[in-house]
C-alpha positions in Angstrom: 145.0 -141.1 43.9 144.0 -137.3 43.1 143.4 -136.9 39.4 145.7 -133.7 39.3 148.6 -135.8 40.6 151.2 -136.4 38.0 152.7 -139.8 37.7 156.4 -139.5 36.9 157.9 -142.4 35.2 161.2 -143.9 36.5 163.4 -143.6 33.6 166.7 -145.7 34.1 169.5 -146.8 31.8 168.9 -150.5 31.1 172.7 -150.8 30.6 173.4 -149.7 34.2 175.7 -147.0 33.2 175.6 -143.2 33.4 176.0 -142.5 29.7 174.2 -139.5 28.5 172.4 -139.7 25.1 174.4 -138.7 22.2 173.5 -135.0 20.9 173.3 -134.9 17.2 174.7 -131.5 15.8 173.8 -130.2 12.5 176.4 -128.9 10.1 175.6 -125.2 10.7 175.8 -126.1 14.5 179.3 -127.4 14.0 180.4 -124.3 12.1 179.0 -122.2 15.0 180.8 -124.3 17.5 184.0 -123.9 15.5 183.7 -120.1 14.9 183.3 -119.8 18.8 186.3 -122.1 19.6 188.5 -119.9 17.0 187.3 -116.9 18.7 188.2 -118.1 22.0 191.7 -119.3 20.7 192.4 -115.9 19.2 191.4 -114.1 22.5 194.1 -116.3 24.3 196.6 -115.6 21.8 196.2 -111.9 21.9 196.2 -112.1 25.6 199.5 -114.2 25.8 201.2 -112.0 23.1 200.2 -108.8 25.2 201.8 -110.4 28.3 204.8 -111.4 26.5 205.2 -107.8 25.1 205.1 -106.2 28.5 208.0 -108.7 29.7 209.5 -108.4 26.2 212.9 -107.0 27.5 213.3 -109.7 30.1 212.4 -112.4 27.5 214.9 -111.4 25.1 217.8 -110.5 27.4 217.6 -113.1 30.1 215.8 -116.0 28.2 216.6 -116.1 24.6 219.9 -114.3 24.3 221.5 -116.0 27.4 222.4 -119.3 25.3 224.4 -117.1 22.7 226.2 -115.3 25.4 227.2 -118.5 27.1 228.5 -120.1 24.2 230.4 -117.0 23.0 228.4 -116.0 19.9 228.2 -112.6 18.8 224.8 -111.4 17.5 224.1 -108.3 15.3 221.2 -106.6 13.6 221.6 -106.0 9.9 218.1 -104.5 9.1 216.6 -101.2 9.8 213.9 -101.7 12.5 215.2 -105.2 12.5 214.9 -105.6 16.4 211.5 -104.2 16.2 210.4 -107.1 13.8 212.2 -109.5 16.2 210.4 -108.3 19.2 207.3 -108.6 17.6 208.0 -112.2 16.4 209.1 -113.1 19.9 206.1 -111.6 21.5 203.7 -113.7 19.0 205.7 -116.9 19.6 205.6 -116.4 23.3 201.9 -115.7 23.1 201.3 -119.1 21.4 203.4 -120.9 23.9 201.7 -119.3 26.9 198.2 -120.1 25.4 198.9 -123.6 24.6 196.7 -124.9 27.4 193.8 -122.8 26.0 194.4 -123.9 22.4 194.4 -127.6 23.4 191.3 -126.8 25.4 189.4 -125.4 22.7 190.4 -128.1 20.3 189.2 -130.8 22.7 186.0 -129.0 23.5 185.3 -128.9 19.8 185.8 -132.5 19.5 184.1 -133.4 22.8 180.5 -133.7 21.3 181.7 -136.5 19.1 182.8 -138.3 22.2 181.0 -140.5 24.7 180.2 -139.1 28.1 182.7 -141.3 29.7 185.3 -139.9 27.4 184.3 -136.2 27.7 185.0 -136.4 31.6 188.7 -136.6 30.9 188.8 -133.6 28.7 190.5 -131.4 31.4 193.0 -134.2 32.2 193.9 -134.6 28.5 194.5 -130.7 28.3 196.7 -130.9 31.2 198.9 -133.8 30.1 199.0 -132.6 26.5 200.2 -129.0 27.6 202.8 -130.8 30.0 204.3 -132.8 27.2 204.6 -129.6 25.0 206.2 -127.7 27.9 208.5 -130.6 28.7 209.6 -130.7 25.0 210.4 -126.8 25.2 212.4 -127.1 28.5 214.3 -130.0 27.1 215.1 -128.0 23.9 216.2 -125.0 25.8 218.5 -126.8 28.4 219.9 -129.6 26.2 219.5 -129.2 22.4 220.1 -125.4 22.1 223.5 -125.4 24.0 224.7 -128.5 22.0 223.7 -126.8 18.8 225.2 -123.4 19.7 228.6 -124.8 21.1 229.0 -126.6 17.8 228.1 -123.5 15.7 230.4 -121.4 18.0 233.5 -123.9 17.7 233.3 -125.0 14.2 235.6 -123.6 11.6 238.7 -121.5 11.5 239.8 -119.4 14.5 240.5 -116.5 12.0 236.9 -116.3 11.1 234.8 -114.4 13.5 231.3 -115.9 14.0 228.8 -113.0 13.8 225.4 -114.2 13.5 222.3 -112.0 12.5 219.8 -111.8 15.3 216.7 -112.7 12.9 218.8 -115.9 12.0 219.6 -116.8 15.5 216.0 -116.5 16.8 214.8 -118.4 13.9 216.8 -121.3 14.9 216.0 -121.0 18.7 212.3 -120.8 17.8 212.3 -123.7 15.4 214.2 -126.0 17.8 211.9 -125.2 20.7 208.6 -125.6 18.8 209.8 -128.7 17.1 210.7 -130.4 20.5 207.5 -129.3 21.8 205.6 -131.0 19.0 207.8 -134.1 19.0 207.2 -134.7 22.8 203.4 -134.9 22.1 204.2 -138.4 20.6 202.7 -140.2 23.7 199.6 -138.3 23.5 199.4 -138.9 19.8 199.8 -142.6 20.1 197.0 -142.6 22.9 194.3 -141.0 20.6 195.4 -143.2 17.6 195.0 -146.4 19.6 191.7 -145.2 21.1 190.5 -144.6 17.5 191.9 -148.2 16.6 194.4 -146.8 13.9 197.4 -147.7 15.9 198.1 -150.9 17.8 200.9 -151.6 20.3 201.9 -154.8 18.4 202.5 -152.7 15.3 204.9 -150.4 17.1 206.7 -153.2 18.9 207.1 -155.0 15.5 208.7 -152.1 13.8 210.7 -150.9 16.8 214.0 -151.4 15.1 212.9 -149.4 12.1 211.7 -146.7 14.3 215.1 -146.5 16.1 217.0 -146.3 12.8 214.5 -143.3 11.6 215.1 -141.7 15.0 218.9 -142.0 14.6 218.6 -140.4 11.2 216.4 -137.5 12.2 218.9 -136.8 15.1 221.7 -136.7 12.8 219.8 -134.3 10.5 218.6 -132.0 13.4 222.1 -131.8 15.1 224.5 -129.7 13.4 227.9 -130.9 12.8 229.1 -134.5 13.0 229.3 -134.5 16.9 228.1 -138.1 17.8 227.5 -137.0 21.5 225.0 -134.3 20.6 223.3 -136.9 18.3 223.0 -139.4 21.0 221.7 -136.8 23.6 218.9 -135.9 21.0 218.1 -139.4 20.1 218.0 -140.9 23.6 214.7 -139.0 24.6 213.1 -139.8 21.3 213.7 -143.5 21.9 212.3 -143.3 25.3 209.3 -141.4 24.0 208.7 -144.2 21.4 208.9 -146.8 24.3 206.4 -144.6 26.4 204.2 -144.5 23.4 204.0 -148.3 23.2 203.1 -148.6 26.7 200.4 -145.9 26.6 199.0 -147.4 23.4 198.9 -150.9 25.2 197.1 -149.4 28.1 194.7 -147.4 26.0 193.7 -150.5 23.9 193.3 -152.7 27.1 191.0 -149.9 28.7 188.9 -149.8 25.5 188.6 -153.5 25.5 187.4 -153.5 29.2 
């Protein structure tokens, strides 16, 4: 064999898997990574806000004000430049909603170095499912929760009193319900990661199922205006289903971890 020929050792993982070695990051490297993730997140927020501002008239007239018109609520502006501030608020919130996939992606990319290679492979799928759960919650709030809440607000009280609602108060209710529903619909994904970390177990969730249902009914009664039991049930049923789905996801997550 010639002297100048290099002998390349055959390095193989003795465990038989394709796990990559863990890369240790220093504290300053973590800060640098966090800084860039925040920058990318802010870029997405600004881009989403600008896009919403371009279509702000459509978002206001066709999307956000439509539920009030359908239920017969009369909206009014009571502050100078009130509509300007309302439009800016809507554009910012819309930018947050549009950039939700980017926000989740930057979050998981920041967490990724602490995960194993087999777990980092699924970051994109995690981002897709997390974003999908959030958007499903928004759609459910817009088409189910908002009409129920606004119908009760429009029909409750004396017929001799006209229900005129300030536009900022109306949009505050709409945005709160939409964002709250989006966060609540993240319950399956939260149970998945808590189970992965060993904090949550399906046996615990099954044991306290009845307690959870009681808490869900109380939460539905608080979130639903008035005393209409139908609207409370319509809100509580999806939450109970989400809880049952979370139990199943937790079970599958723990089983896969053991395998």
